[in-house]
C-alpha atoms as a printed R data frame, in Angstrom:
   type eleno elety resid chain resno       x       y       z
1  ATOM     1    CA   MET     A     1  97.342 115.293  94.897
2  ATOM     2    CA   THR     A     2 100.354 117.555  95.352
3  ATOM     3    CA   THR     A     3 103.275 118.144  92.995
4  ATOM     4    CA   ILE     A     4 106.686 118.967  94.395
5  ATOM     5    CA   ASN     A     5 109.953 119.788  92.655
6  ATOM     6    CA   ILE     A     6 112.983 117.754  93.721
7  ATOM     7    CA   ARG     A     7 116.616 118.656  93.055
8  ATOM     8    CA   ASN     A     8 119.817 116.582  92.949
9  ATOM     9    CA   MET     A     9 118.258 113.424  91.487
10 ATOM    10    CA   LYS     A    10 120.597 112.085  88.829
11 ATOM    11    CA   CYS     A    11 119.735 108.400  88.388
12 ATOM    12    CA   ASP     A    12 117.275 105.636  89.168
13 ATOM    13    CA   GLY     A    13 119.153 105.031  92.425
14 ATOM    14    CA   CYS     A    14 118.296 108.579  93.468
15 ATOM    15    CA   VAL     A    15 114.641 107.910  92.700
16 ATOM    16    CA   ALA     A    16 114.775 104.779  94.846
17 ATOM    17    CA   ASN     A    17 116.395 106.730  97.699
18 ATOM    18    CA   ALA     A    18 113.736 109.440  97.451
19 ATOM    19    CA   GLN     A    19 111.004 106.786  97.522
20 ATOM    20    CA   LYS     A    20 112.644 105.258 100.591
21 ATOM    21    CA   ALA     A    21 112.757 108.660 102.310
22 ATOM    22    CA   LEU     A    22 108.996 109.000 101.841
23 ATOM    23    CA   GLN     A    23 108.230 105.438 102.901
24 ATOM    24    CA   GLY     A    24 106.105 105.290 106.013
25 ATOM    25    CA   LEU     A    25 104.983 108.919 105.804
26 ATOM    26    CA   PRO     A    26 101.593 108.883 107.548
27 ATOM    27    CA   GLY     A    27  98.733 109.464 105.127
28 ATOM    28    CA   LEU     A    28 100.840 109.121 101.955
29 ATOM    29    CA   GLU     A    29  99.061 106.695  99.649
30 ATOM    30    CA   ARG     A    30 101.369 106.916  96.647
31 ATOM    31    CA   ALA     A    31 104.436 108.814  95.441
32 ATOM    32    CA   GLU     A    32 105.143 108.973  91.715
33 ATOM    33    CA   ILE     A    33 108.663 110.334  91.264
34 ATOM    34    CA   ASP     A    34 109.729 111.479  87.792
35 ATOM    35    CA   LEU     A    35 113.506 111.666  87.302
36 ATOM    36    CA   GLN     A    36 113.301 113.379  83.903
37 ATOM    37    CA   HIS     A    37 111.090 116.219  85.148
38 ATOM    38    CA   ALA     A    38 112.684 116.351  88.627
39 ATOM    39    CA   ASN     A    39 109.370 116.246  90.411
40 ATOM    40    CA   ALA     A    40 107.005 114.018  92.292
41 ATOM    41    CA   VAL     A    41 103.259 113.698  92.513
42 ATOM    42    CA   LEU     A    42 102.233 112.770  96.032
43 ATOM    43    CA   ILE     A    43  98.774 111.362  96.662
44 ATOM    44    CA   GLY     A    44  97.042 111.126 100.003
45 ATOM    45    CA   ASN     A    45  96.312 113.102 103.135
46 ATOM    46    CA   PHE     A    46  99.826 113.732 104.471
47 ATOM    47    CA   ASP     A    47 101.923 116.495 106.021
48 ATOM    48    CA   LEU     A    48 103.560 118.286 103.072
49 ATOM    49    CA   ASP     A    49 106.202 119.938 105.255
50 ATOM    50    CA   GLU     A    50 107.205 116.519 106.591
51 ATOM    51    CA   ALA     A    51 107.470 115.098 103.055
52 ATOM    52    CA   ILE     A    52 109.684 118.016 102.002
53 ATOM    53    CA   ARG     A    53 111.822 117.639 105.156
54 ATOM    54    CA   ARG     A    54 112.316 113.915 104.556
55 ATOM    55    CA   LEU     A    55 113.407 114.448 100.957
56 ATOM    56    CA   THR     A    56 115.689 117.348 101.855
57 ATOM    57    CA   ASP     A    57 117.268 115.370 104.704
58 ATOM    58    CA   ALA     A    58 117.917 112.532 102.232
59 ATOM    59    CA   GLY     A    59 119.883 114.944 100.018
60 ATOM    60    CA   TYR     A    60 117.126 115.889  97.588
61 ATOM    61    CA   PRO     A    61 115.996 119.444  98.335
62 ATOM    62    CA   ALA     A    62 112.297 119.729  97.614
63 ATOM    63    CA   GLN     A    63 109.663 122.429  97.433
64 ATOM    64    CA   LYS     A    64 106.035 122.622  96.442
65 ATOM    65    CA   ALA     A    65 105.602 123.260  92.736
66 ATOM    66    CA   ASP     A    66 103.847 126.487  91.740
């Protein structure tokens, strides 16, 4: 389980777009994106850098939470 911070999400449509960006990421079992807290909990054995790249490329800059 990894928590990442995501910026630029303003509505449920943004959450849906972020989910779509992560769709098909090898090893990702589940992504729980929280609009209010501007973060996501990602579950599975996946490439974190690839998840961050996909979100950033979709317009939602992301970084691993401290």
